[in-house]
N, CA, C, O and the ligand as a Tripos MOL2 file, in Angstrom:
@<TRIPOS>MOLECULE
protein
  229   227    58     0     0
PROTEIN
NO_CHARGES

@<TRIPOS>ATOM
      1 N          93.9170  107.2580   52.9450 N.3       1 MET1
      2 CA         94.0800  107.8270   51.5970 C.3       1 MET1
      3 C          95.2750  107.1580   50.9090 C.2       1 MET1
      4 O          96.4080  107.2580   51.3810 O.2       1 MET1
      5 N          95.0120  106.4800   49.7970 N.am      2 ALA2
      6 CA         96.0710  105.8180   49.0690 C.3       2 ALA2
      7 C          96.7210  106.7270   48.0390 C.2       2 ALA2
      8 O          97.6640  106.3380   47.3500 O.2       2 ALA2
      9 N          96.1980  107.9530   47.9460 N.am      3 GLY3
     10 CA         96.7160  108.8610   46.9440 C.3       3 GLY3
     11 C          95.7670  108.9500   45.7420 C.2       3 GLY3
     12 O          94.8740  108.1250   45.5550 O.2       3 GLY3
     13 N          95.9950  109.9430   44.9780 N.am      4 SER4
     14 CA         95.1250  110.1680   43.8260 C.3       4 SER4
     15 C          95.9270  110.2350   42.5340 C.2       4 SER4
     16 O          97.1370  110.4610   42.5310 O.2       4 SER4
     17 N          95.1970  110.0280   41.4260 N.am      5 PHE5
     18 CA         95.7680  110.2280   40.1300 C.3       5 PHE5
     19 C          95.2280  111.5310   39.5380 C.2       5 PHE5
     20 O          94.0780  111.8980   39.7790 O.2       5 PHE5
     21 N          96.0450  112.2110   38.7820 N.am      6 TYR6
     22 CA         95.6160  113.4710   38.1660 C.3       6 TYR6
     23 C          95.8190  113.3960   36.6760 C.2       6 TYR6
     24 O          96.8120  112.8630   36.1820 O.2       6 TYR6
     25 N          94.8210  113.9590   35.9540 N.am      7 LYS7
     26 CA         95.0030  114.1300   34.5190 C.3       7 LYS7
     27 C          95.6660  115.4720   34.3170 C.2       7 LYS7
     28 O          95.0980  116.5030   34.6770 O.2       7 LYS7
     29 N          96.8430  115.4780   33.7550 N.am      8 VAL8
     30 CA         97.6300  116.7230   33.6050 C.3       8 VAL8
     31 C          97.7900  117.0270   32.1370 C.2       8 VAL8
     32 O          98.1350  116.1600   31.3340 O.2       8 VAL8
     33 N          97.5290  118.2920   31.7960 N.am      9 ALA9
     34 CA         97.7220  118.7510   30.4270 C.3       9 ALA9
     35 C          99.1140  119.2750   30.2680 C.2       9 ALA9
     36 O          99.5450  120.1480   31.0210 O.2       9 ALA9
     37 N          99.8270  118.7550   29.2970 N.am     10 CYS10
     38 CA        101.1690  119.2000   29.0030 C.3      10 CYS10
     39 C         101.1710  120.6740   28.5240 C.2      10 CYS10
     40 O         100.4260  121.0240   27.6080 O.2      10 CYS10
     41 N         101.9880  121.5130   29.1290 N.am     11 PRO11
     42 CA        101.9990  122.9400   28.7370 C.3      11 PRO11
     43 C         102.6020  123.1550   27.3290 C.2      11 PRO11
     44 O         102.3890  124.1970   26.7100 O.2      11 PRO11
     45 N         103.3180  122.2030   26.8610 N.am     12 ASP12
     46 CA        103.9890  122.3530   25.5480 C.3      12 ASP12
     47 C         103.1230  121.8440   24.3860 C.2      12 ASP12
     48 O         103.0080  122.5130   23.3590 O.2      12 ASP12
     49 N         102.5180  120.6670   24.5470 N.am     13 CYS13
     50 CA        101.8270  120.0900   23.3890 C.3      13 CYS13
     51 C         100.3660  119.7550   23.6770 C.2      13 CYS13
     52 O          99.6710  119.2460   22.7990 O.2      13 CYS13
     53 N          99.8810  120.0360   24.9100 N.am     14 GLU14
     54 CA         98.5090  119.8720   25.2620 C.3      14 GLU14
     55 C          98.0680  118.3940   25.3210 C.2      14 GLU14
     56 O          96.8770  118.0950   25.4000 O.2      14 GLU14
     57 N          99.0290  117.5030   25.2820 N.am     15 ASN15
     58 CA         98.7340  116.1080   25.5160 C.3      15 ASN15
     59 C          98.2160  115.9470   26.9460 C.2      15 ASN15
     60 O          98.7540  116.5690   27.8620 O.2      15 ASN15
     61 N          97.1970  115.1360   27.1530 N.am     16 GLU16
     62 CA         96.7120  114.8900   28.5100 C.3      16 GLU16
     63 C          97.1400  113.5150   28.9700 C.2      16 GLU16
     64 O          96.9970  112.5340   28.2400 O.2      16 GLU16
     65 N          97.6640  113.4420   30.1810 N.am     17 GLN17
     66 CA         98.2750  112.1970   30.6290 C.3      17 GLN17
     67 C          97.9260  112.0170   32.0990 C.2      17 GLN17
     68 O          97.8760  112.9870   32.8540 O.2      17 GLN17
     69 N          97.6790  110.7440   32.5130 N.am     18 ILE18
     70 CA         97.3550  110.4390   33.8970 C.3      18 ILE18
     71 C          98.7020  110.3150   34.6780 C.2      18 ILE18
     72 O          99.6090  109.5800   34.2880 O.2      18 ILE18
     73 N          98.7710  111.0570   35.7710 N.am     19 VAL19
     74 CA         99.9840  111.0550   36.5990 C.3      19 VAL19
     75 C          99.5880  110.7550   38.0540 C.2      19 VAL19
     76 O          98.6150  111.3090   38.5650 O.2      19 VAL19
     77 N         100.3420  109.8830   38.7060 N.am     20 PHE20
     78 CA        100.1060  109.5620   40.1000 C.3      20 PHE20
     79 C         100.5470  110.7330   40.9580 C.2      20 PHE20
     80 O         101.6370  111.2700   40.7630 O.2      20 PHE20
     81 N          99.7050  111.1350   41.9130 N.am     21 GLY21
     82 CA         99.9460  112.2870   42.7130 C.3      21 GLY21
     83 C         101.1620  112.1810   43.6000 C.2      21 GLY21
     84 O         101.7310  113.1850   44.0290 O.2      21 GLY21
     85 N         101.5560  110.9370   43.8700 N.am     22 LYS22
     86 CA        102.7370  110.7540   44.7270 C.3      22 LYS22
     87 C         103.8250  109.9980   43.8970 C.2      22 LYS22
     88 O         104.5090  109.1130   44.4120 O.2      22 LYS22
     89 N         103.9490  110.3540   42.6870 N.am     23 ALA23
     90 CA        104.9260  109.7290   41.7880 C.3      23 ALA23
     91 C         106.3120  109.7580   42.4460 C.2      23 ALA23
     92 O         106.7420  110.7970   42.9480 O.2      23 ALA23
     93 N         106.9960  108.6320   42.4410 N.am     24 ALA24
     94 CA        108.3210  108.5350   43.0620 C.3      24 ALA24
     95 C         109.4340  108.7800   42.0450 C.2      24 ALA24
     96 O         110.5910  108.9850   42.4120 O.2      24 ALA24
     97 N         109.0690  108.7550   40.7630 N.am     25 THR25
     98 CA        110.0340  109.0400   39.7210 C.3      25 THR25
     99 C         109.4780  110.1700   38.8570 C.2      25 THR25
    100 O         108.2750  110.4330   38.8510 O.2      25 THR25
    101 N         110.3660  110.8250   38.1350 N.am     26 GLU26
    102 CA        109.9500  111.9020   37.2500 C.3      26 GLU26
    103 C         109.0800  111.3350   36.1580 C.2      26 GLU26
    104 O         109.3790  110.2830   35.5940 O.2      26 GLU26
    105 N         107.9780  112.0480   35.8540 N.am     27 VAL27
    106 CA        107.0640  111.6270   34.7890 C.3      27 VAL27
    107 C         107.1860  112.6000   33.6160 C.2      27 VAL27
    108 O         106.9940  113.8050   33.7780 O.2      27 VAL27
    109 N         107.5000  112.0800   32.4580 N.am     28 ALA28
    110 CA        107.6340  112.9430   31.2780 C.3      28 ALA28
    111 C         106.4610  112.7390   30.3470 C.2      28 ALA28
    112 O         105.8610  111.6660   30.2770 O.2      28 ALA28
    113 N         106.1580  113.8080   29.6350 N.am     29 CYS29
    114 CA        105.0730  113.7420   28.5920 C.3      29 CYS29
    115 C         105.4660  112.6720   27.5730 C.2      29 CYS29
    116 O         106.6110  112.6070   27.1240 O.2      29 CYS29
    117 N         104.4740  111.8250   27.2150 N.am     30 GLU30
    118 CA        104.7700  110.7550   26.2820 C.3      30 GLU30
    119 C         104.9440  111.2630   24.8590 C.2      30 GLU30
    120 O         105.5130  110.5800   24.0080 O.2      30 GLU30
    121 N         104.4450  112.4760   24.6090 N.am     31 VAL31
    122 CA        104.5200  112.9970   23.2360 C.3      31 VAL31
    123 C         105.7730  113.8290   23.0180 C.2      31 VAL31
    124 O         106.4850  113.6130   22.0380 O.2      31 VAL31
    125 N         106.0640  114.7780   23.9100 N.am     32 CYS32
    126 CA        107.1690  115.6940   23.6860 C.3      32 CYS32
    127 C         108.3090  115.5950   24.6900 C.2      32 CYS32
    128 O         109.3770  116.1730   24.4930 O.2      32 CYS32
    129 N         108.0700  114.8550   25.7690 N.am     33 GLY33
    130 CA        109.1590  114.6620   26.7780 C.3      33 GLY33
    131 C         109.2270  115.7160   27.8300 C.2      33 GLY33
    132 O         110.1240  115.6680   28.6720 O.2      33 GLY33
    133 N         108.3140  116.6860   27.8360 N.am     34 HIS34
    134 CA        108.3190  117.7220   28.8530 C.3      34 HIS34
    135 C         108.0140  117.0740   30.2050 C.2      34 HIS34
    136 O         107.1500  116.2010   30.2910 O.2      34 HIS34
    137 N         108.7230  117.4980   31.2670 N.am     35 THR35
    138 CA        108.4990  116.9560   32.5700 C.3      35 THR35
    139 C         107.1490  117.3990   33.1220 C.2      35 THR35
    140 O         106.8690  118.5930   33.2310 O.2      35 THR35
    141 N         106.2980  116.3990   33.4770 N.am     36 LEU36
    142 CA        104.9600  116.7310   33.9580 C.3      36 LEU36
    143 C         104.8790  116.6260   35.4660 C.2      36 LEU36
    144 O         104.0690  117.3120   36.0890 O.2      36 LEU36
    145 N         105.7070  115.7760   36.0670 N.am     37 ALA37
    146 CA        105.7010  115.6300   37.5290 C.3      37 ALA37
    147 C         107.0950  115.3590   38.0520 C.2      37 ALA37
    148 O         107.8410  114.5520   37.4970 O.2      37 ALA37
    149 N         107.4350  116.0480   39.1320 N.am     38 ARG38
    150 CA        108.7410  115.8640   39.7480 C.3      38 ARG38
    151 C         108.5310  115.3590   41.1730 C.2      38 ARG38
    152 O         107.7490  115.9450   41.9210 O.2      38 ARG38
    153 N         109.2140  114.2850   41.5600 N.am     39 PRO39
    154 CA        109.0660  113.6810   42.8860 C.3      39 PRO39
    155 C         109.6890  114.6220   43.9270 C.2      39 PRO39
    156 O         110.7060  115.2720   43.6850 O.2      39 PRO39
    157 N         109.0370  114.6630   45.0900 N.am     40 THR40
    158 CA        109.5570  115.4710   46.1810 C.3      40 THR40
    159 C         109.7150  114.6850   47.4800 C.2      40 THR40
    160 O         110.1860  115.2150   48.4860 O.2      40 THR40
    161 N         109.3150  113.4110   47.4430 N.am     41 GLY41
    162 CA        109.3180  112.6120   48.6440 C.3      41 GLY41
    163 C         107.9030  112.4570   49.2230 C.2      41 GLY41
    164 O         107.6260  111.5410   49.9970 O.2      41 GLY41
    165 N         107.0410  113.3580   48.8330 N.am     42 GLY42
    166 CA        105.6430  113.2890   49.2440 C.3      42 GLY42
    167 C         104.8000  113.4500   47.9880 C.2      42 GLY42
    168 O         104.9250  112.6870   47.0300 O.2      42 GLY42
    169 N         103.9320  114.4710   48.0160 N.am     43 GLU43
    170 CA        103.1680  114.8010   46.8250 C.3      43 GLU43
    171 C         104.1220  115.2670   45.7710 C.2      43 GLU43
    172 O         105.0150  116.0690   46.0450 O.2      43 GLU43
    173 N         103.9430  114.7600   44.5270 N.am     44 ALA44
    174 CA        104.8050  115.1970   43.4330 C.3      44 ALA44
    175 C         104.3700  116.6290   43.0080 C.2      44 ALA44
    176 O         103.2110  117.0230   43.1400 O.2      44 ALA44
    177 N         105.3380  117.3510   42.5090 N.am     45 VAL45
    178 CA        105.0470  118.6700   41.9670 C.3      45 VAL45
    179 C         104.6000  118.4850   40.5180 C.2      45 VAL45
    180 O         105.3430  117.9610   39.6890 O.2      45 VAL45
    181 N         103.3710  118.9250   40.2260 N.am     46 LEU46
    182 CA        102.8710  118.7620   38.8530 C.3      46 LEU46
    183 C         103.1630  120.0260   38.0810 C.2      46 LEU46
    184 O         102.8470  121.1310   38.5210 O.2      46 LEU46
    185 N         103.7880  119.8430   36.8930 N.am     47 GLU47
    186 CA        104.2320  120.9740   36.0940 C.3      47 GLU47
    187 C         103.1150  121.4670   35.1640 C.2      47 GLU47
    188 O         103.0840  122.6420   34.8000 O.2      47 GLU47
    189 N         102.2300  120.5980   34.7950 N.am     48 GLY48
    190 CA        101.1490  121.0000   33.8620 C.3      48 GLY48
    191 C          99.9140  121.3840   34.6030 C.2      48 GLY48
    192 O          99.8840  121.3690   35.8330 O.2      48 GLY48
    193 N          98.8740  121.7360   33.8520 N.am     49 GLU49
    194 CA         97.5930  122.0610   34.4240 C.3      49 GLU49
    195 C          96.7900  120.8190   34.6940 C.2      49 GLU49
    196 O          96.6410  119.9710   33.8150 O.2      49 GLU49
    197 N          96.2680  120.6970   35.8990 N.am     50 VAL50
    198 CA         95.4540  119.5160   36.2580 C.3      50 VAL50
    199 C          94.0480  119.7530   35.7100 C.2      50 VAL50
    200 O          93.3910  120.7290   36.0710 O.2      50 VAL50
    201 N          93.5940  118.8630   34.8450 N.am     51 THR51
    202 CA         92.2870  119.0210   34.2080 C.3      51 THR51
    203 C          91.2640  118.1220   34.8650 C.2      51 THR51
    204 O          90.0600  118.3220   34.7040 O.2      51 THR51
    205 N          91.7440  117.1150   35.6200 N.am     52 GLU52
    206 CA         90.7920  116.1930   36.2400 C.3      52 GLU52
    207 C          91.4710  115.4420   37.3720 C.2      52 GLU52
    208 O          92.6430  115.0860   37.2520 O.2      52 GLU52
    209 N          90.7670  115.1930   38.4640 N.am     53 THR53
    210 CA         91.2980  114.4090   39.5350 C.3      53 THR53
    211 C          90.6030  113.0500   39.5780 C.2      53 THR53
    212 O          89.3750  112.9770   39.5540 O.2      53 THR53
    213 N          91.3850  111.9800   39.6410 N.am     54 VAL54
    214 CA         90.8180  110.6430   39.6240 C.3      54 VAL54
    215 C          91.1960  109.9940   40.9810 C.2      54 VAL54
    216 O          92.3590  109.6750   41.2290 O.2      54 VAL54
    217 N          90.1850  109.8140   41.8390 N.am     55 GLU55
    218 CA         90.4590  109.2330   43.1330 C.3      55 GLU55
    219 C          90.8160  107.7510   43.0250 C.2      55 GLU55
    220 O          90.1130  106.9760   42.3760 O.2      55 GLU55
    221 N          91.9020  107.3780   43.6600 N.am     56 ALA56
    222 CA         92.2750  105.9800   43.6700 C.3      56 ALA56
    223 C          91.5210  105.2080   44.7290 C.2      56 ALA56
    224 O          91.1650  105.7560   45.7720 O.2      56 ALA56
    225 N          91.2810  103.9510   44.4680 N.am     57 ARG57
    226 CA         90.5550  103.1300   45.4260 C.3      57 ARG57
    227 C          91.4860  102.2750   46.2420 C.2      57 ARG57
    228 O          91.0350  101.5180   47.1020 O.2      57 ARG57
    229 ZN        103.9830  117.3490   25.7540 Zn       58 ZN58
@<TRIPOS>BOND
     1     1     2 1
     2     2     3 1
     3     3     4 2
     4     3     5 am
     5     5     6 1
     6     6     7 1
     7     7     8 2
     8     7     9 am
     9     9    10 1
    10    10    11 1
    11    11    12 2
    12    11    13 am
    13    13    14 1
    14    14    15 1
    15    15    16 2
    16    15    17 am
    17    17    18 1
    18    18    19 1
    19    19    20 2
    20    19    21 am
    21    21    22 1
    22    22    23 1
    23    23    24 2
    24    23    25 am
    25    25    26 1
    26    26    27 1
    27    27    28 2
    28    27    29 am
    29    29    30 1
    30    30    31 1
    31    31    32 2
    32    31    33 am
    33    33    34 1
    34    34    35 1
    35    35    36 2
    36    35    37 am
    37    37    38 1
    38    38    39 1
    39    39    40 2
    40    39    41 am
    41    41    42 1
    42    42    43 1
    43    43    44 2
    44    43    45 am
    45    45    46 1
    46    46    47 1
    47    47    48 2
    48    47    49 am
    49    49    50 1
    50    50    51 1
    51    51    52 2
    52    51    53 am
    53    53    54 1
    54    54    55 1
    55    55    56 2
    56    55    57 am
    57    57    58 1
    58    58    59 1
    59    59    60 2
    60    59    61 am
    61    61    62 1
    62    62    63 1
    63    63    64 2
    64    63    65 am
    65    65    66 1
    66    66    67 1
    67    67    68 2
    68    67    69 am
    69    69    70 1
    70    70    71 1
    71    71    72 2
    72    71    73 am
    73    73    74 1
    74    74    75 1
    75    75    76 2
    76    75    77 am
    77    77    78 1
    78    78    79 1
    79    79    80 2
    80    79    81 am
    81    81    82 1
    82    82    83 1
    83    83    84 2
    84    83    85 am
    85    85    86 1
    86    86    87 1
    87    87    88 2
    88    87    89 am
    89    89    90 1
    90    90    91 1
    91    91    92 2
    92    91    93 am
    93    93    94 1
    94    94    95 1
    95    95    96 2
    96    95    97 am
    97    97    98 1
    98    98    99 1
    99    99   100 2
   100    99   101 am
   101   101   102 1
   102   102   103 1
   103   103   104 2
   104   103   105 am
   105   105   106 1
   106   106   107 1
   107   107   108 2
   108   107   109 am
   109   109   110 1
   110   110   111 1
   111   111   112 2
   112   111   113 am
   113   113   114 1
   114   114   115 1
   115   115   116 2
   116   115   117 am
   117   117   118 1
   118   118   119 1
   119   119   120 2
   120   119   121 am
   121   121   122 1
   122   122   123 1
   123   123   124 2
   124   123   125 am
   125   125   126 1
   126   126   127 1
   127   127   128 2
   128   127   129 am
   129   129   130 1
   130   130   131 1
   131   131   132 2
   132   131   133 am
   133   133   134 1
   134   134   135 1
   135   135   136 2
   136   135   137 am
   137   137   138 1
   138   138   139 1
   139   139   140 2
   140   139   141 am
   141   141   142 1
   142   142   143 1
   143   143   144 2
   144   143   145 am
   145   145   146 1
   146   146   147 1
   147   147   148 2
   148   147   149 am
   149   149   150 1
   150   150   151 1
   151   151   152 2
   152   151   153 am
   153   153   154 1
   154   154   155 1
   155   155   156 2
   156   155   157 am
   157   157   158 1
   158   158   159 1
   159   159   160 2
   160   159   161 am
   161   161   162 1
   162   162   163 1
   163   163   164 2
   164   163   165 am
   165   165   166 1
   166   166   167 1
   167   167   168 2
   168   167   169 am
   169   169   170 1
   170   170   171 1
   171   171   172 2
   172   171   173 am
   173   173   174 1
   174   174   175 1
   175   175   176 2
   176   175   177 am
   177   177   178 1
   178   178   179 1
   179   179   180 2
   180   179   181 am
   181   181   182 1
   182   182   183 1
   183   183   184 2
   184   183   185 am
   185   185   186 1
   186   186   187 1
   187   187   188 2
   188   187   189 am
   189   189   190 1
   190   190   191 1
   191   191   192 2
   192   191   193 am
   193   193   194 1
   194   194   195 1
   195   195   196 2
   196   195   197 am
   197   197   198 1
   198   198   199 1
   199   199   200 2
   200   199   201 am
   201   201   202 1
   202   202   203 1
   203   203   204 2
   204   203   205 am
   205   205   206 1
   206   206   207 1
   207   207   208 2
   208   207   209 am
   209   209   210 1
   210   210   211 1
   211   211   212 2
   212   211   213 am
   213   213   214 1
   214   214   215 1
   215   215   216 2
   216   215   217 am
   217   217   218 1
   218   218   219 1
   219   219   220 2
   220   219   221 am
   221   221   222 1
   222   222   223 1
   223   223   224 2
   224   223   225 am
   225   225   226 1
   226   226   227 1
   227   227   228 2
@<TRIPOS>SUBSTRUCTURE
     1 MET1         2 RESIDUE 1 A MET
     2 ALA2         6 RESIDUE 1 A ALA
     3 GLY3        10 RESIDUE 1 A GLY
     4 SER4        14 RESIDUE 1 A SER
     5 PHE5        18 RESIDUE 1 A PHE
     6 TYR6        22 RESIDUE 1 A TYR
     7 LYS7        26 RESIDUE 1 A LYS
     8 VAL8        30 RESIDUE 1 A VAL
     9 ALA9        34 RESIDUE 1 A ALA
    10 CYS10       38 RESIDUE 1 A CYS
    11 PRO11       42 RESIDUE 1 A PRO
    12 ASP12       46 RESIDUE 1 A ASP
    13 CYS13       50 RESIDUE 1 A CYS
    14 GLU14       54 RESIDUE 1 A GLU
    15 ASN15       58 RESIDUE 1 A ASN
    16 GLU16       62 RESIDUE 1 A GLU
    17 GLN17       66 RESIDUE 1 A GLN
    18 ILE18       70 RESIDUE 1 A ILE
    19 VAL19       74 RESIDUE 1 A VAL
    20 PHE20       78 RESIDUE 1 A PHE
    21 GLY21       82 RESIDUE 1 A GLY
    22 LYS22       86 RESIDUE 1 A LYS
    23 ALA23       90 RESIDUE 1 A ALA
    24 ALA24       94 RESIDUE 1 A ALA
    25 THR25       98 RESIDUE 1 A THR
    26 GLU26      102 RESIDUE 1 A GLU
    27 VAL27      106 RESIDUE 1 A VAL
    28 ALA28      110 RESIDUE 1 A ALA
    29 CYS29      114 RESIDUE 1 A CYS
    30 GLU30      118 RESIDUE 1 A GLU
    31 VAL31      122 RESIDUE 1 A VAL
    32 CYS32      126 RESIDUE 1 A CYS
    33 GLY33      130 RESIDUE 1 A GLY
    34 HIS34      134 RESIDUE 1 A HIS
    35 THR35      138 RESIDUE 1 A THR
    36 LEU36      142 RESIDUE 1 A LEU
    37 ALA37      146 RESIDUE 1 A ALA
    38 ARG38      150 RESIDUE 1 A ARG
    39 PRO39      154 RESIDUE 1 A PRO
    40 THR40      158 RESIDUE 1 A THR
    41 GLY41      162 RESIDUE 1 A GLY
    42 GLY42      166 RESIDUE 1 A GLY
    43 GLU43      170 RESIDUE 1 A GLU
    44 ALA44      174 RESIDUE 1 A ALA
    45 VAL45      178 RESIDUE 1 A VAL
    46 LEU46      182 RESIDUE 1 A LEU
    47 GLU47      186 RESIDUE 1 A GLU
    48 GLY48      190 RESIDUE 1 A GLY
    49 GLU49      194 RESIDUE 1 A GLU
    50 VAL50      198 RESIDUE 1 A VAL
    51 THR51      202 RESIDUE 1 A THR
    52 GLU52      206 RESIDUE 1 A GLU
    53 THR53      210 RESIDUE 1 A THR
    54 VAL54      214 RESIDUE 1 A VAL
    55 GLU55      218 RESIDUE 1 A GLU
    56 ALA56      222 RESIDUE 1 A ALA
    57 ARG57      226 RESIDUE 1 A ARG
    58 ZN58       229 GROUP 0 **** ****
């Protein structure tokens, strides 16, 4: 398993953004700057609602 990408809806502005499930750096919403993913060393903690899972190849 190489990890997956997730489409996450921003809780503040409803922008949808693709986030890597094992993001090593904090990922912020491109529209409002709300943190969407926080790195934990393994699976990132996703702050928004996951609307779609995109399997990586
Ligand atoms: Zn946002």
